[in-house]
C-alpha positions in Angstrom: -8.1 2.3 36.1 -8.4 -0.5 38.3 -9.4 -4.2 37.6 -6.1 -5.6 36.2 -5.6 -9.4 36.8 -3.0 -10.2 39.8 -0.8 -11.8 38.7 -1.0 -10.8 35.0 0.5 -12.6 32.3 2.7 -11.0 29.7 3.7 -12.1 26.3 7.2 -13.9 27.9 5.3 -15.9 30.3 3.1 -17.1 27.4 6.0 -17.7 25.3 7.2 -19.7 27.9 4.5 -22.3 28.0 1.6 -20.2 29.5 -0.6 -20.6 26.7 -4.5 -20.4 26.0 -5.4 -24.0 24.7 -9.3 -24.2 24.2 -10.8 -27.2 26.1 -11.9 -30.1 24.2 -15.7 -29.5 23.4 -17.6 -32.4 24.4 -21.0 -33.0 22.8 -23.7 -30.3 23.2 -26.0 -31.7 26.2 -29.6 -31.1 25.2 -31.1 -27.4 25.7 -33.0 -26.9 29.1 -36.4 -25.1 28.7 -35.8 -21.7 27.8 -37.4 -19.0 30.1 -39.8 -16.8 28.1 -40.9 -13.1 27.6 -43.8 -11.5 25.6 -43.5 -7.6 25.0 -45.8 -5.4 23.0 -43.7 -2.6 21.7 -45.6 0.7 21.6 -44.3 1.6 18.3 -43.6 0.2 14.8 -40.4 -2.4 15.2 -38.3 -3.5 12.6 -36.2 -6.4 14.4 -33.7 -6.3 11.3 -33.3 -2.8 11.6 -33.0 -2.6 15.4 -30.6 -5.4 15.8 -28.5 -5.2 12.3 -25.7 -3.3 13.9 -24.8 -6.1 16.0 -24.3 -8.5 13.4 -20.6 -8.6 12.3 -20.8 -9.8 9.0 -23.0 -12.8 7.3 -20.7 -15.5 9.2 -20.8 -13.9 12.8 -20.9 -16.8 15.1 -22.5 -14.6 17.6 -25.4 -13.6 15.8 -27.9 -15.8 13.3 -31.2 -15.0 11.6 -33.8 -17.8 10.9 -36.0 -18.6 7.6 -38.8 -17.7 10.2 -38.0 -14.2 10.5 -36.3 -14.7 14.4 -33.1 -13.5 15.2 -30.5 -15.3 17.2 -28.1 -13.7 19.6 -25.1 -15.3 22.0 -23.5 -12.7 24.4 -21.8 -12.7 27.6 -23.7 -10.9 30.1 -22.7 -9.8 33.5 -24.3 -13.1 34.9 -22.6 -15.2 32.4 -23.1 -16.7 28.8 -27.1 -16.2 27.2 -28.6 -17.0 24.0 -31.7 -15.0 22.9 -34.0 -15.7 20.3 -36.5 -12.8 19.3 -39.2 -13.0 17.1 -41.9 -10.1 16.0 -45.5 -11.3 15.0 -47.6 -8.4 14.3 -47.6 -6.0 17.2 -45.8 -8.7 19.7 -42.5 -9.5 20.2 -41.8 -13.3 21.7 -38.5 -14.0 23.0 -36.9 -17.1 24.6 -33.4 -17.1 26.5 -31.2 -19.8 27.6 -28.1 -20.0 29.7 -27.0 -17.9 33.2 -27.5 -14.8 31.3 -31.1 -15.5 30.2 -32.8 -13.5 33.1 -30.6 -10.5 32.1 -31.1 -10.6 28.4 -34.9 -10.8 29.0 -35.0 -8.3 31.4 -33.1 -5.8 29.1 -35.4 -6.9 25.9 -37.3 -3.4 25.5 -34.0 -1.6 25.5 -32.4 -3.7 23.1 -35.2 -3.2 20.6 -35.0 0.5 21.1 -37.6 1.2 23.8 -35.2 3.5 25.0 -34.7 5.4 22.0 -36.5 8.9 20.9 -36.9 9.2 17.3 -39.1 12.2 17.8 -36.0 14.2 18.8 -34.8 14.1 14.9 -36.3 16.4 12.6 -35.3 16.0 8.8 -33.9 19.1 6.7 -33.2 17.2 4.0 -35.6 15.8 1.7 -33.6 12.5 1.5 -33.4 12.1 5.0 -37.5 12.9 5.3 -38.2 10.2 2.5 -36.0 7.7 4.0 -37.3 8.1 7.7 -41.0 7.7 6.0 -39.9 4.7 4.6 -38.0 3.1 7.7 -40.6 3.6 10.4 -39.3 0.8 12.2 -35.8 1.9 12.7 -34.9 2.2 16.3 -31.3 2.6 18.0 -30.2 -0.4 19.9 -29.0 -0.4 23.5 -27.4 -3.4 24.6 -26.0 -2.4 27.9 -22.6 -4.3 27.1 -19.5 -2.5 26.3 -16.9 -5.4 25.5 -19.2 -7.3 22.9 -19.1 -4.0 20.7 -15.6 -2.7 21.4 -13.5 -5.8 20.8 -15.0 -6.2 17.0 -14.7 -2.4 16.5 -11.0 -2.7 17.8 -10.4 -5.5 15.2 -12.1 -3.3 12.3 -9.6 -0.5 12.7 -7.8 0.5 9.7 -8.6 -2.8 7.7 -11.6 -3.8 5.4 -14.4 -5.1 6.7 -14.1 -8.6 5.2 -10.5 -8.9 7.2 -12.0 -7.6 10.6 -15.3 -10.1 9.9 -12.6 -13.0 9.5 -10.7 -12.1 12.3 -13.8 -11.9 14.7 -15.2 -15.2 13.3 -11.8 -17.2 13.8 -11.4 -15.8 17.4 -14.8 -16.4 18.5 -15.1 -19.7 17.4 -11.6 -20.7 18.3 -11.6 -19.4 22.1 -15.0 -18.6 22.7 -17.6 -21.4 24.0 -20.5 -23.0 22.5 -23.9 -20.8 23.4 -26.3 -22.3 25.6 -29.9 -23.4 24.1 -30.6 -25.4 21.0 -28.8 -23.5 18.3 -25.5 -25.3 17.6 -24.2 -22.6 15.6 -23.7 -20.0 17.9 -20.8 -19.0 19.8 -20.3 -16.9 22.9 -17.5 -14.6 22.7 -14.5 -15.3 25.0 -14.3 -14.1 28.5 -11.6 -11.4 29.1 -9.3 -13.6 30.6 -9.3 -15.7 27.7 -8.9 -12.5 25.4 -5.6 -11.7 27.2 -4.0 -15.4 26.8 -4.6 -15.9 23.2 -1.1 -16.5 21.8 0.5 -14.1 19.5 0.7 -16.6 16.6 -3.4 -16.9 17.0 -3.7 -13.2 16.5 -1.2 -13.7 13.4 -3.1 -16.5 12.0 -6.4 -14.5 12.5 -4.8 -11.4 10.3 -4.8 -9.4 13.4 -1.4 -7.2 13.8 0.2 -6.5 17.0 -1.2 -3.0 17.3 -4.8 -4.1 17.2 -4.1 -7.2 19.5 -2.4 -5.3 22.1 -5.2 -2.7 22.1 -7.8 -5.7 22.8 -5.5 -7.1 25.6 -5.1 -3.8 27.4 -8.9 -3.5 27.0 -9.8 -7.0 28.5 -7.6 -6.2 31.3 -9.7 -3.2 32.5 -13.0 -5.1 31.4 -14.9 -4.3 34.5 -14.0 -0.6 34.5 -15.1 -0.3 30.9 -18.5 -2.1 31.2 -19.2 0.5 33.6 -19.6 3.1 30.8 -22.7 1.2 29.6 -24.6 3.2 32.5 -22.9 6.6 31.6 -23.9 9.2 29.3 -22.6 8.7 25.8 -19.7 11.6 26.1 -18.8 10.3 29.2 -18.5 6.7 28.0 -16.2 7.6 25.0 -14.2 9.4 27.8 -13.8 6.2 29.6 -13.1 4.1 26.9 -10.6 6.6 25.3 -8.4 6.1 28.3 -7.3 2.7 26.8 -4.4 3.5 24.6 -5.3 2.5 21.0 -8.7 3.5 21.4 -9.6 6.3 19.7 -12.6 8.4 18.4 -13.9 6.1 15.3 -13.6 3.3 17.9 -15.4 4.6 21.1 -18.3 5.9 18.9 -18.6 2.7 16.9 -18.9 1.2 20.8 -21.3 3.4 22.4 -23.6 3.5 19.2 -24.7 -0.1 20.2 -23.8 -0.5 24.1 -25.3 3.1 25.1 -27.9 3.6 22.0 -26.2 6.9 21.5 -28.0 9.0 18.9 -25.2 11.7 18.4 -22.0 9.6 18.3 -21.3 10.2 14.8 -18.3 8.2 13.7 -15.5 10.4 12.7 -12.1 9.0 11.3 -13.7 6.8 8.8 -12.5 6.0 5.4 -16.0 6.2 3.5 -18.4 7.9 5.8 -17.6 11.6 5.2 -18.0 11.2 1.3 -21.0 9.2 1.9 -22.5 11.9 3.9 -21.0 14.6 1.8 -22.4 13.1 -1.5 -26.0 12.8 0.1 -26.4 16.1 1.5 -24.5 18.3 -0.7 -23.0 16.2 -3.6 -19.6 16.3 -2.6 -18.1 12.7 -2.4 -14.7 14.0 -1.4 -15.7 15.5 2.1 -13.6 15.1 4.9 -14.2 14.8 8.7 -14.7 18.7 9.1 -17.3 18.8 6.0 -19.2 16.1 7.3 -19.8 17.5 10.7 -20.6 20.7 9.1 -23.5 19.1 7.3 -24.6 17.2 10.1 -24.6 20.3 12.4 -28.3 20.8 12.1 -28.8 17.4 13.4 -26.7 18.2 16.6 -27.9 15.3 19.2 -29.2 13.2 16.5 -26.0 13.2 14.0 -25.6 9.2 14.4 -29.3 9.1 13.5 -28.7 11.0 10.8 -26.0 9.0 9.3 -27.7 5.9 9.7 -30.6 7.2 7.9 -28.3 8.2 4.8 -26.7 4.9 4.7 -29.9 3.3 4.8 -31.0 5.6 1.7 -28.5 3.9 -0.6 -27.8 7.4 -1.9 -23.9 6.8 -2.0 -21.2 7.7 -4.4 -20.6 5.4 -7.5 -17.4 3.9 -7.7 -14.5 5.3 -9.5 -12.1 2.2 -9.3 -11.7 -1.4 -8.5 -12.6 -2.8 -5.1 -9.6 -2.4 -2.7 -7.7 -5.8 -2.2 -7.4 -6.6 1.5 -4.2 -7.9 2.6 -3.4 -11.2 4.5 -0.7 -10.9 7.4 -1.2 -14.8 8.3 0.3 -15.9 5.0 3.4 -13.8 6.1 
């Protein structure tokens, strides 16, 4: 794949003095007037359900919810950084956007909120799913049209607890990202690809990210332009494109295209918990593996991710049999 930086810094050149040092942040300038858009979705909409998968933990610096029910999101679009504020009132969605990426974000608003999703293609064949679907009429699968913003945190979530992954994402975005445009001074835009590639090894270590995951992120950002093209592909083709990067496997590609492409069939395999949750919900088998999970989800071919999402929303999960796993902390080593 093309798109590598030239010249490309190596770990040797970084150790020799070429390191990424965040520029001193000057006081935030007053926010310019936002661009706005009003949209009336022709379906029931629940902002929390539609946009919830984009939030990487309660301290995610790229995502905030406000007491007035609005959702704030900061991201890096093809046109530059942008901040989006979305509020749903009655049957109307009001959106405001700031920054160079504001027009792109507003143009993509319907897709972000699930306008390209088709829940009618899903037919529940288990009572649990039928009840959950009826209770969650506002569930729509988001489609962001952005790959790297979902791929990088998914890589950070490989083989660690969610708390460890959320902490790493929070520290790296705040340490090497930039304040988001607009009036919300708690939001940050994730680093651009070149900045990710120049993060020193000790900063990865400080964030609790081992060399295997940091190496995968670096390999991915070096071909970021080609990977972003996957957002316009069919989900299976998109996954094949992502998995060309060493270190990106089926688990990571599924977690990415669920968000970037709104893929209703991209069921996550290789997950530590999901097979047991699906097996328990549909067949009472809490020790199910990937093979059994896929067998149980076979009647939902084409909509397996939606089925798994409804199972998770149902709250029908196996009771715990032991203490919570204690996460490690390589930063203390």
